[in-house]
C-alpha positions in Angstrom: 108.1 197.6 101.7 111.0 198.0 99.3 111.0 196.0 96.1 113.9 193.4 96.0 116.7 194.5 93.7 117.4 192.8 90.4 120.7 193.4 88.6 120.7 193.4 84.8 123.9 193.0 82.7 123.5 195.3 79.7 121.3 193.7 77.1 122.3 190.1 78.0 119.5 187.6 78.8 120.8 187.3 82.4 119.5 188.7 85.6 120.8 188.5 89.2 118.1 188.6 91.8 119.2 189.9 95.2 117.6 188.5 98.4 116.5 185.4 100.2 116.3 182.4 98.0 112.9 181.3 99.1 111.4 184.8 98.7 112.9 185.2 95.2 111.8 181.7 94.1 108.3 182.3 95.2 108.1 185.3 92.8 109.0 182.9 89.9 106.2 181.4 87.8 105.5 177.7 87.8 107.1 175.5 85.2 109.2 178.3 83.8 112.8 177.0 84.2 114.5 174.4 81.9 117.5 173.5 84.0 118.9 174.2 87.5 122.7 174.0 88.1 123.7 175.0 91.6 126.0 174.4 94.6 124.2 175.2 97.8 126.1 176.3 100.9 127.4 173.2 102.7 126.2 172.6 106.2 128.5 173.8 109.0 131.4 174.6 106.7 131.7 178.4 106.9 130.0 181.6 108.0 129.8 184.1 105.1 128.7 186.9 107.4 125.3 187.5 105.9 122.0 187.3 107.8 119.7 184.6 106.6 122.3 182.4 104.9 121.8 178.7 104.6 124.3 176.2 106.1 124.3 177.6 109.6 121.3 175.6 110.9 122.3 174.3 114.3 121.4 170.7 113.6 121.7 168.4 110.6 117.9 167.8 110.6 117.1 171.5 110.5 119.5 171.9 107.6 118.0 169.1 105.6 114.5 170.3 106.3 115.5 173.8 105.1 117.1 172.3 101.9 114.0 170.3 101.2 111.8 173.4 101.6 114.0 175.4 99.1 114.0 172.5 96.6 110.3 172.2 96.8 110.1 175.7 95.4 112.8 174.8 92.8 110.7 171.8 91.8 107.7 174.1 91.3 109.4 176.5 89.0 111.2 173.7 87.0 109.4 172.5 83.8 108.1 168.9 83.8 110.9 168.0 81.4 113.5 170.0 83.3 116.7 168.8 85.1 118.3 169.8 88.3 122.1 169.3 89.0 123.3 169.7 92.5 126.9 169.9 93.6 127.1 169.3 97.4 130.2 168.5 99.5 130.7 166.4 102.5 132.5 167.0 105.8 133.7 165.2 108.9 132.1 165.7 112.3 134.4 167.9 114.3 134.5 171.0 116.6 134.8 174.5 115.3 137.9 175.7 113.6 140.5 177.3 115.9 140.8 180.6 114.1 140.0 183.8 115.9 137.4 186.0 114.3 136.8 189.7 114.6 133.8 191.4 116.2 131.9 191.0 112.9 132.6 187.2 113.0 135.0 187.2 110.2 138.7 186.2 110.0 141.3 188.9 109.6 144.8 187.4 109.9 147.7 189.1 108.2 147.0 188.9 104.4 143.9 186.7 104.8 140.9 188.8 103.6 138.4 185.9 103.5 134.8 187.0 104.1 133.8 183.9 106.0 134.7 182.1 109.3 135.6 178.5 108.8 133.7 175.8 110.7 131.4 178.1 112.8 130.0 175.4 115.1 130.5 171.8 116.1 129.1 169.2 113.8 129.4 166.5 116.4 125.8 165.8 117.3 123.1 163.1 117.4 124.6 159.9 115.9 127.5 161.8 114.4 130.6 160.9 116.4 134.0 162.8 116.3 135.8 162.0 113.0 132.6 160.6 111.4 132.0 161.3 107.7 128.7 163.1 107.8 127.5 161.6 104.5 125.8 164.9 103.7 125.4 164.5 99.9 123.7 161.1 100.3 121.4 162.4 103.1 120.4 165.3 101.0 119.7 163.1 97.9 117.6 160.7 100.0 115.7 163.6 101.6 114.8 165.0 98.2 113.9 161.6 96.9 111.5 161.1 99.8 110.1 164.6 99.0 109.2 163.4 95.5 112.2 164.1 93.3 113.6 161.4 90.9 117.3 160.8 91.7 118.6 159.9 88.2 122.4 160.1 88.6 125.2 160.2 91.1 128.2 161.8 89.5 131.8 161.9 90.9 133.6 165.1 90.4 137.2 164.0 90.6 139.6 166.8 91.6 143.2 166.7 90.2 144.1 169.6 92.6 142.3 168.8 95.9 142.9 170.7 99.1 145.8 169.3 101.1 144.8 167.5 104.3 146.7 166.6 107.5 144.7 163.4 108.3 146.9 160.3 108.8 144.4 157.6 109.3 142.2 157.8 106.1 142.6 158.6 102.4 142.6 162.2 101.5 139.4 163.5 99.9 139.8 164.3 96.2 136.2 164.3 95.0 132.7 165.8 95.5 129.4 164.6 94.3 126.9 166.0 91.8 123.3 164.7 91.8 121.1 164.7 88.7 117.5 165.1 89.9 114.3 165.4 87.9 110.6 166.1 88.6 109.4 163.5 86.0 110.5 160.1 84.8 110.9 161.6 81.3 113.0 164.7 80.8 115.4 166.5 78.5 118.8 164.9 78.3 121.1 165.5 75.2 123.4 162.5 75.3 124.8 163.3 71.9 126.4 166.7 72.9 128.2 165.1 75.8 129.3 161.9 74.2 133.0 161.0 74.7 135.5 159.6 72.3 136.3 155.9 72.6 139.8 155.5 74.0 142.4 153.3 72.3 141.0 153.9 68.8 137.7 152.8 67.2 136.3 149.4 67.7 134.5 147.3 65.1 131.1 146.1 66.2 128.5 144.1 64.2 125.1 145.6 63.4 122.2 144.0 65.3 119.2 142.7 63.6 115.9 141.6 65.1 116.1 137.9 66.2 113.1 135.6 66.1 110.7 135.0 69.0 111.6 131.9 70.9 109.2 129.0 70.8 108.1 129.5 74.4 107.0 133.0 73.4 109.1 134.5 76.2 110.5 137.2 74.1 113.6 137.6 71.9 116.5 135.3 72.2 120.0 136.5 73.0 120.6 139.6 70.9 124.4 138.9 70.8 123.7 135.7 68.8 122.3 137.6 65.9 124.9 139.9 64.4 125.4 140.7 60.8 129.1 140.2 60.3 129.0 141.7 56.8 128.1 145.1 58.1 130.6 146.5 60.6 130.0 149.7 62.5 132.9 151.9 63.6 132.2 153.1 67.2 134.0 156.4 67.8 132.0 157.7 70.7 130.1 156.5 73.7 127.8 157.9 76.4 129.2 160.1 79.2 129.7 158.2 82.4 129.2 159.3 86.0 133.0 158.7 86.5 135.7 158.4 83.9 138.9 156.5 85.1 142.2 157.2 83.4 143.2 157.6 80.7 139.9 159.4 79.8 139.8 162.6 81.8 136.1 163.4 82.0 134.5 164.8 85.1 138.1 165.3 86.2 137.8 169.1 86.8 140.0 171.2 89.0 138.5 173.8 91.3 138.9 177.3 89.8 139.7 180.4 91.8 139.8 183.8 90.2 140.8 187.3 91.2 138.1 189.1 93.2 136.5 186.0 94.8 137.5 184.9 98.3 136.5 181.2 97.7 137.1 178.4 95.2 134.4 178.8 92.5 132.3 176.2 90.8 134.4 175.2 87.8 133.0 176.4 84.4 133.8 173.1 82.7 131.7 171.3 85.3 128.7 173.6 84.8 129.1 173.3 81.0 128.5 169.6 81.0 125.4 169.9 83.1 124.0 172.7 81.0 124.7 171.2 77.6 123.3 167.8 78.6 120.3 169.1 80.7 119.1 172.3 79.0 117.9 172.9 75.4 119.6 175.7 73.5 117.8 179.0 74.2 116.4 177.6 77.5 116.5 179.1 81.0 119.1 178.1 83.5 118.6 178.9 87.1 121.2 179.0 89.9 119.4 179.7 93.2 122.7 180.1 95.0 124.4 182.3 92.3 127.7 183.0 94.2 130.3 184.2 91.8 128.1 183.8 88.7 129.7 180.8 87.1 126.4 179.1 86.1 125.2 182.3 84.5 128.5 182.9 82.7 128.5 179.4 81.2 124.8 179.5 80.3 125.3 182.7 78.3 128.4 181.3 76.6 126.5 178.3 75.4 123.3 179.9 74.1 121.1 179.7 77.2 119.4 182.4 79.3 120.3 182.7 83.0 118.7 183.7 86.3 120.9 183.9 89.4 119.6 184.4 93.0 122.1 185.6 95.5 121.7 186.7 99.1 125.1 188.4 99.5 125.3 191.8 97.6 129.1 191.5 97.5 129.0 188.2 95.7 126.2 189.5 93.3 128.5 192.5 92.4 131.4 190.0 91.8 129.1 187.9 89.5 127.9 191.0 87.6 131.4 192.3 87.1 132.7 188.8 86.1 130.0 188.3 83.4 130.4 191.8 82.1 134.2 191.3 81.6 133.6 188.0 79.9 131.2 189.6 77.4 132.7 193.0 77.0 136.4 192.0 76.7 138.6 190.9 73.8 137.9 187.2 74.4 134.1 187.6 74.4 132.1 184.7 73.0 129.1 186.5 71.5 129.0 184.1 68.6 127.3 181.7 71.1 125.0 184.3 72.6 121.6 183.2 73.7 118.9 184.2 71.3 115.4 184.1 73.0 112.6 182.7 70.9 109.7 185.0 70.0 107.6 183.5 72.8 110.1 183.7 75.6 107.6 183.4 78.4 106.9 185.5 81.5 110.6 185.6 82.8 111.9 187.6 79.9 108.9 189.4 78.5 110.7 192.7 78.5 113.7 191.5 76.5 113.8 192.0 72.8 115.1 189.4 70.5 118.9 189.7 70.4 121.1 189.6 67.4 124.0 187.1 67.2 127.2 189.2 66.7 
Protein backbone atom coordinates (compact mmCIF):
# COMPACT_ATOMS: atom_id res chain seq x y z
CA UNK A 1 0.00 0.00 0.00
CA UNK A 2 1.49 3.32 -1.09
CA UNK A 3 2.05 6.12 1.41
CA UNK A 4 -0.22 9.16 0.74
CA UNK A 5 1.72 12.04 -0.75
CA UNK A 6 2.43 15.22 1.21
CA UNK A 7 3.63 18.33 -0.62
CA UNK A 8 6.09 20.64 1.12
CA UNK A 9 6.75 24.22 0.06
CA UNK A 10 10.43 24.94 0.53
CA UNK A 11 11.24 25.60 4.16
CA UNK A 12 7.85 27.15 4.91
CA UNK A 13 5.88 25.69 7.85
CA UNK A 14 3.13 24.53 5.51
CA UNK A 15 2.22 21.15 4.09
CA UNK A 16 -0.42 19.97 1.64
CA UNK A 17 -1.66 16.45 2.31
CA UNK A 18 -3.12 14.71 -0.72
CA UNK A 19 -5.92 12.21 -0.30
CA UNK A 20 -9.29 11.54 1.27
CA UNK A 21 -10.08 13.98 4.05
CA UNK A 22 -11.12 11.31 6.55
CA UNK A 23 -8.02 9.20 5.90
CA UNK A 24 -5.65 12.14 6.29
CA UNK A 25 -7.44 13.46 9.37
CA UNK A 26 -7.17 10.06 11.06
CA UNK A 27 -3.39 10.31 10.72
CA UNK A 28 -3.39 13.58 12.68
CA UNK A 29 -2.76 13.48 16.46
CA UNK A 30 -5.44 14.44 18.97
CA UNK A 31 -5.58 18.05 20.20
CA UNK A 32 -2.87 19.21 17.77
CA UNK A 33 -4.57 21.99 15.79
CA UNK A 34 -5.29 25.51 17.05
CA UNK A 35 -7.77 26.66 14.43
CA UNK A 36 -9.75 25.33 11.47
CA UNK A 37 -10.79 27.63 8.62
CA UNK A 38 -12.53 25.87 5.76
CA UNK A 39 -15.17 25.92 3.07
CA UNK A 40 -16.42 22.36 2.44
CA UNK A 41 -17.90 21.35 -0.93
CA UNK A 42 -21.53 22.44 -1.06
CA UNK A 43 -24.14 19.74 -1.48
CA UNK A 44 -25.40 19.12 -5.02
CA UNK A 45 -23.67 22.18 -6.45
CA UNK A 46 -21.05 20.78 -8.79
CA UNK A 47 -19.09 17.71 -9.76
CA UNK A 48 -15.33 18.32 -9.64
CA UNK A 49 -14.63 15.07 -11.45
CA UNK A 50 -12.67 13.42 -8.61
CA UNK A 51 -13.61 10.07 -7.12
CA UNK A 52 -14.51 10.23 -3.43
CA UNK A 53 -15.43 13.92 -3.39
CA UNK A 54 -17.93 15.26 -0.86
CA UNK A 55 -21.09 17.04 -1.95
CA UNK A 56 -22.35 14.35 -4.33
CA UNK A 57 -24.24 12.30 -1.76
CA UNK A 58 -27.61 11.46 -3.40
CA UNK A 59 -29.70 12.66 -0.43
CA UNK A 60 -29.43 15.59 1.95
CA UNK A 61 -29.43 13.25 4.96
CA UNK A 62 -26.50 11.26 3.59
CA UNK A 63 -24.61 14.48 2.97
CA UNK A 64 -25.18 15.80 6.48
CA UNK A 65 -24.25 12.43 7.99
CA UNK A 66 -20.98 12.48 6.03
CA UNK A 67 -20.25 16.05 7.11
CA UNK A 68 -20.84 15.19 10.76
CA UNK A 69 -18.45 12.22 10.39
CA UNK A 70 -15.73 14.47 8.95
CA UNK A 71 -16.20 17.12 11.61
CA UNK A 72 -16.03 14.51 14.36
CA UNK A 73 -12.45 13.90 13.23
CA UNK A 74 -11.86 17.64 13.04
CA UNK A 75 -13.12 18.01 16.60
CA UNK A 76 -10.73 15.28 17.73
CA UNK A 77 -7.64 16.99 16.27
CA UNK A 78 -8.70 20.46 17.45
CA UNK A 79 -7.27 21.63 20.76
CA UNK A 80 -9.74 22.16 23.63
CA UNK A 81 -9.30 25.92 23.26
CA UNK A 82 -9.43 25.78 19.45
CA UNK A 83 -11.89 27.42 17.07
CA UNK A 84 -13.51 26.16 13.87
CA UNK A 85 -14.75 28.55 11.16
CA UNK A 86 -16.95 27.06 8.43
CA UNK A 87 -18.07 28.86 5.29
CA UNK A 88 -20.98 26.97 3.77
CA UNK A 89 -23.33 28.15 1.04
CA UNK A 90 -26.99 27.50 0.39
CA UNK A 91 -28.91 26.55 -2.74
CA UNK A 92 -32.43 26.23 -4.07
CA UNK A 93 -34.06 22.86 -4.75
CA UNK A 94 -34.03 22.33 -8.48
CA UNK A 95 -33.29 19.87 -11.27
CA UNK A 96 -29.81 19.40 -12.73
CA UNK A 97 -28.31 22.20 -14.81
CA UNK A 98 -28.97 21.90 -18.52
CA UNK A 99 -25.34 21.92 -19.67
CA UNK A 100 -24.05 18.99 -21.67
CA UNK A 101 -20.95 17.30 -20.28
CA UNK A 102 -18.31 15.27 -22.03
CA UNK A 103 -17.63 11.57 -21.53
CA UNK A 104 -15.58 12.43 -18.44
CA UNK A 105 -18.55 14.26 -16.91
CA UNK A 106 -17.04 17.69 -17.37
CA UNK A 107 -18.24 20.73 -19.29
CA UNK A 108 -16.32 21.67 -22.41
CA UNK A 109 -18.11 24.48 -24.23
CA UNK A 110 -16.16 26.91 -26.38
CA UNK A 111 -13.70 28.72 -24.07
CA UNK A 112 -15.17 27.28 -20.90
CA UNK A 113 -12.48 25.08 -19.34
CA UNK A 114 -14.10 24.55 -15.97
CA UNK A 115 -13.21 21.29 -14.28
CA UNK A 116 -16.66 20.65 -12.85
CA UNK A 117 -20.20 20.00 -13.97
CA UNK A 118 -22.79 22.32 -12.46
CA UNK A 119 -25.77 20.91 -10.52
CA UNK A 120 -25.01 17.20 -11.11
CA UNK A 121 -28.33 15.89 -9.72
CA UNK A 122 -31.75 17.03 -8.60
CA UNK A 123 -32.01 18.50 -5.13
CA UNK A 124 -35.80 18.20 -5.15
CA UNK A 125 -36.36 15.39 -2.66
CA UNK A 126 -38.03 14.62 0.64
CA UNK A 127 -39.62 17.77 2.03
CA UNK A 128 -37.66 19.98 -0.39
CA UNK A 129 -40.06 21.25 -3.03
CA UNK A 130 -39.12 22.90 -6.33
CA UNK A 131 -37.79 26.43 -5.67
CA UNK A 132 -37.39 25.76 -1.92
CA UNK A 133 -34.39 27.34 -0.21
CA UNK A 134 -32.62 24.24 1.13
CA UNK A 135 -31.36 25.96 4.32
CA UNK A 136 -28.14 23.94 4.12
CA UNK A 137 -25.93 26.14 6.35
CA UNK A 138 -28.49 26.07 9.16
CA UNK A 139 -29.08 22.32 8.81
CA UNK A 140 -25.33 21.70 8.99
CA UNK A 141 -24.89 23.93 12.06
CA UNK A 142 -27.75 22.19 13.87
CA UNK A 143 -26.40 18.74 12.94
CA UNK A 144 -22.97 19.66 14.32
CA UNK A 145 -24.54 21.18 17.42
CA UNK A 146 -26.46 17.93 17.98
CA UNK A 147 -23.13 16.08 17.60
CA UNK A 148 -21.62 18.04 20.49
CA UNK A 149 -20.12 21.19 18.98
CA UNK A 150 -20.75 24.62 20.49
CA UNK A 151 -22.24 26.95 17.88
CA UNK A 152 -20.83 30.31 19.00
CA UNK A 153 -21.49 32.61 16.09
CA UNK A 154 -23.43 33.03 12.86
CA UNK A 155 -21.59 35.48 10.60
CA UNK A 156 -22.95 37.07 7.43
CA UNK A 157 -20.47 37.33 4.57
CA UNK A 158 -21.98 40.16 2.53
CA UNK A 159 -20.79 40.10 -1.09
CA UNK A 160 -20.50 43.42 -2.94
CA UNK A 161 -20.04 41.50 -6.21
CA UNK A 162 -22.54 38.60 -6.05
CA UNK A 163 -23.23 36.30 -8.97
CA UNK A 164 -26.03 37.64 -11.20
CA UNK A 165 -29.34 35.78 -11.01
CA UNK A 166 -32.36 35.52 -13.29
CA UNK A 167 -34.97 34.90 -10.55
CA UNK A 168 -37.87 37.38 -10.71
CA UNK A 169 -39.90 36.35 -7.69
CA UNK A 170 -37.39 36.70 -4.81
CA UNK A 171 -34.46 38.88 -3.76
CA UNK A 172 -31.14 37.98 -5.33
CA UNK A 173 -28.67 36.23 -3.04
CA UNK A 174 -25.75 38.43 -1.97
CA UNK A 175 -24.41 36.66 1.09
CA UNK A 176 -23.13 33.40 2.52
CA UNK A 177 -22.82 32.25 6.11
CA UNK A 178 -19.80 31.53 8.26
CA UNK A 179 -20.22 29.55 11.47
CA UNK A 180 -17.90 29.84 14.45
CA UNK A 181 -17.85 26.49 16.27
CA UNK A 182 -15.85 25.35 19.29
CA UNK A 183 -15.35 22.08 21.18
CA UNK A 184 -15.38 23.80 24.59
CA UNK A 185 -17.29 26.67 26.20
CA UNK A 186 -13.97 28.49 26.76
CA UNK A 187 -11.64 29.00 23.81
CA UNK A 188 -9.11 31.34 22.22
CA UNK A 189 -10.62 34.49 20.73
CA UNK A 190 -8.55 37.65 20.26
CA UNK A 191 -11.17 40.40 20.18
CA UNK A 192 -8.52 43.12 20.30
CA UNK A 193 -6.90 42.28 16.98
CA UNK A 194 -10.23 42.40 15.11
CA UNK A 195 -11.70 45.45 16.83
CA UNK A 196 -13.25 47.99 14.47
CA UNK A 197 -13.05 51.79 14.55
CA UNK A 198 -16.11 53.59 15.87
CA UNK A 199 -17.88 55.28 12.96
CA UNK A 200 -18.71 58.97 13.09
CA UNK A 201 -15.82 59.90 15.38
CA UNK A 202 -15.17 59.04 18.99
CA UNK A 203 -17.82 59.08 21.64
CA UNK A 204 -17.43 60.26 25.21
CA UNK A 205 -18.54 57.73 27.78
CA UNK A 206 -18.42 57.91 31.56
CA UNK A 207 -16.32 55.44 33.51
CA UNK A 208 -18.34 52.93 35.54
CA UNK A 209 -17.74 52.38 39.20
CA UNK A 210 -19.08 49.60 41.40
CA UNK A 211 -22.52 50.52 42.75
CA UNK A 212 -23.74 49.45 46.16
CA UNK A 213 -25.75 46.28 46.77
CA UNK A 214 -29.46 47.00 46.94
CA UNK A 215 -31.27 46.54 50.26
CA UNK A 216 -33.01 43.39 49.13
CA UNK A 217 -29.64 41.79 48.47
CA UNK A 218 -30.64 40.96 44.91
CA UNK A 219 -27.40 42.18 43.39
CA UNK A 220 -26.09 45.46 42.06
CA UNK A 221 -28.45 48.26 41.09
CA UNK A 222 -28.57 49.66 37.59
CA UNK A 223 -24.96 50.22 36.47
CA UNK A 224 -25.96 53.13 34.27
CA UNK A 225 -27.00 55.14 37.34
CA UNK A 226 -23.46 55.10 38.68
CA UNK A 227 -21.19 56.95 36.27
CA UNK A 228 -18.25 59.16 37.13
CA UNK A 229 -18.85 62.23 35.03
CA UNK A 230 -15.47 63.70 35.93
CA UNK A 231 -13.61 60.89 34.10
CA UNK A 232 -14.55 60.61 30.43
CA UNK A 233 -13.25 57.76 28.31
CA UNK A 234 -12.83 58.23 24.57
CA UNK A 235 -14.16 55.17 22.77
CA UNK A 236 -12.34 54.72 19.48
CA UNK A 237 -12.95 51.03 18.77
CA UNK A 238 -15.58 48.38 19.38
CA UNK A 239 -15.89 44.62 19.01
CA UNK A 240 -16.26 43.02 15.61
CA UNK A 241 -19.90 42.19 14.80
CA UNK A 242 -21.30 39.27 12.85
CA UNK A 243 -22.64 41.77 10.29
CA UNK A 244 -21.61 45.35 9.73
CA UNK A 245 -24.16 47.57 7.95
CA UNK A 246 -23.10 50.65 6.01
CA UNK A 247 -21.12 52.82 6.38
CA UNK A 248 -18.72 50.42 8.11
CA UNK A 249 -17.60 47.86 5.53
CA UNK A 250 -16.61 44.84 7.62
CA UNK A 251 -17.34 41.25 6.59
CA UNK A 252 -18.20 42.89 3.27
CA UNK A 253 -15.75 40.92 1.18
CA UNK A 254 -15.93 40.19 -2.52
CA UNK A 255 -15.26 36.75 -3.97
CA UNK A 256 -11.75 36.60 -5.38
CA UNK A 257 -10.89 34.66 -8.53
CA UNK A 258 -7.27 34.37 -9.65
CA UNK A 259 -5.47 33.06 -12.74
CA UNK A 260 -5.08 29.29 -12.74
CA UNK A 261 -8.17 28.43 -10.71
CA UNK A 262 -11.44 27.47 -12.37
CA UNK A 263 -13.59 28.62 -9.45
CA UNK A 264 -14.13 31.62 -7.17
CA UNK A 265 -11.77 31.17 -4.24
CA UNK A 266 -12.30 31.84 -0.56
CA UNK A 267 -11.37 35.54 -0.15
CA UNK A 268 -8.06 36.08 1.70
CA UNK A 269 -9.56 38.97 3.70
CA UNK A 270 -12.24 36.66 5.05
CA UNK A 271 -9.77 33.98 6.10
CA UNK A 272 -7.59 36.66 7.69
CA UNK A 273 -10.29 37.76 10.13
CA UNK A 274 -11.00 34.18 11.18
CA UNK A 275 -7.33 33.33 11.65
CA UNK A 276 -6.38 36.51 13.50
CA UNK A 277 -9.33 36.20 15.87
CA UNK A 278 -9.29 32.43 16.35
CA UNK A 279 -5.64 31.30 16.26
CA UNK A 280 -2.71 32.41 18.44
CA UNK A 281 0.39 33.61 16.62
CA UNK A 282 2.62 30.65 15.82
CA UNK A 283 -0.34 28.26 16.06
CA UNK A 284 -1.44 25.62 13.57
CA UNK A 285 -4.25 26.37 11.12
CA UNK A 286 -5.94 23.45 9.36
CA UNK A 287 -8.05 23.55 6.21
CA UNK A 288 -9.37 20.03 5.56
CA UNK A 289 -10.72 21.14 2.16
CA UNK A 290 -7.65 23.04 1.01
CA UNK A 291 -8.76 23.92 -2.52
CA UNK A 292 -6.62 26.71 -3.96
CA UNK A 293 -4.70 27.13 -0.71
CA UNK A 294 -6.12 30.44 0.49
CA UNK A 295 -6.22 29.41 4.17
CA UNK A 296 -2.59 28.28 4.06
CA UNK A 297 -1.50 31.41 2.22
CA UNK A 298 -3.13 33.71 4.78
CA UNK A 299 -1.94 31.66 7.76
CA UNK A 300 1.68 32.02 6.64
CA UNK A 301 1.28 35.73 5.97
CA UNK A 302 0.11 36.26 9.53
CA UNK A 303 2.63 34.21 11.44
CA UNK A 304 0.81 30.87 11.72
CA UNK A 305 1.65 27.38 10.48
CA UNK A 306 -0.63 25.60 8.02
CA UNK A 307 -1.87 22.14 7.10
CA UNK A 308 -4.02 21.70 4.00
CA UNK A 309 -5.81 18.50 2.99
CA UNK A 310 -6.89 18.21 -0.63
CA UNK A 311 -8.35 15.31 -2.59
CA UNK A 312 -7.77 16.74 -6.05
CA UNK A 313 -4.09 16.66 -7.14
CA UNK A 314 -4.73 19.48 -9.63
CA UNK A 315 -5.97 21.83 -6.93
CA UNK A 316 -3.12 20.81 -4.63
CA UNK A 317 -0.67 21.79 -7.37
CA UNK A 318 -2.45 25.12 -7.79
CA UNK A 319 -2.25 25.75 -4.06
CA UNK A 320 1.44 24.89 -3.93
CA UNK A 321 2.28 27.14 -6.88
CA UNK A 322 0.17 29.98 -5.48
CA UNK A 323 1.87 29.88 -2.07
CA UNK A 324 5.32 29.59 -3.64
CA UNK A 325 4.71 32.68 -5.78
CA UNK A 326 3.43 34.64 -2.80
CA UNK A 327 6.59 33.86 -0.82
CA UNK A 328 9.20 33.84 -3.54
CA UNK A 329 8.08 36.92 -5.50
CA UNK A 330 8.85 40.65 -5.13
CA UNK A 331 5.81 41.26 -2.92
CA UNK A 332 6.64 38.51 -0.42
CA UNK A 333 5.64 39.10 3.19
CA UNK A 334 8.37 37.20 5.01
CA UNK A 335 8.50 39.77 7.78
CA UNK A 336 5.34 38.08 9.07
CA UNK A 337 6.66 34.56 8.56
CA UNK A 338 5.58 31.94 11.09
CA UNK A 339 8.29 31.09 13.59
CA UNK A 340 7.57 27.76 15.33
CA UNK A 341 8.27 27.63 19.04
CA UNK A 342 11.02 25.21 20.21
CA UNK A 343 8.34 22.70 21.26
CA UNK A 344 6.35 22.60 18.06
CA UNK A 345 4.59 19.32 18.74
CA UNK A 346 4.25 16.17 16.62
CA UNK A 347 3.00 17.91 13.47
CA UNK A 348 6.21 19.80 12.78
CA UNK A 349 8.91 17.82 14.58
CA UNK A 350 11.09 17.79 11.46
CA UNK A 351 11.02 21.54 10.92
CA UNK A 352 13.86 23.62 12.26
CA UNK A 353 13.20 26.99 13.89
CA UNK A 354 12.93 29.51 11.07
CA UNK A 355 14.52 32.93 10.99
CA UNK A 356 12.42 36.01 10.30
CA UNK A 357 13.82 37.63 7.16
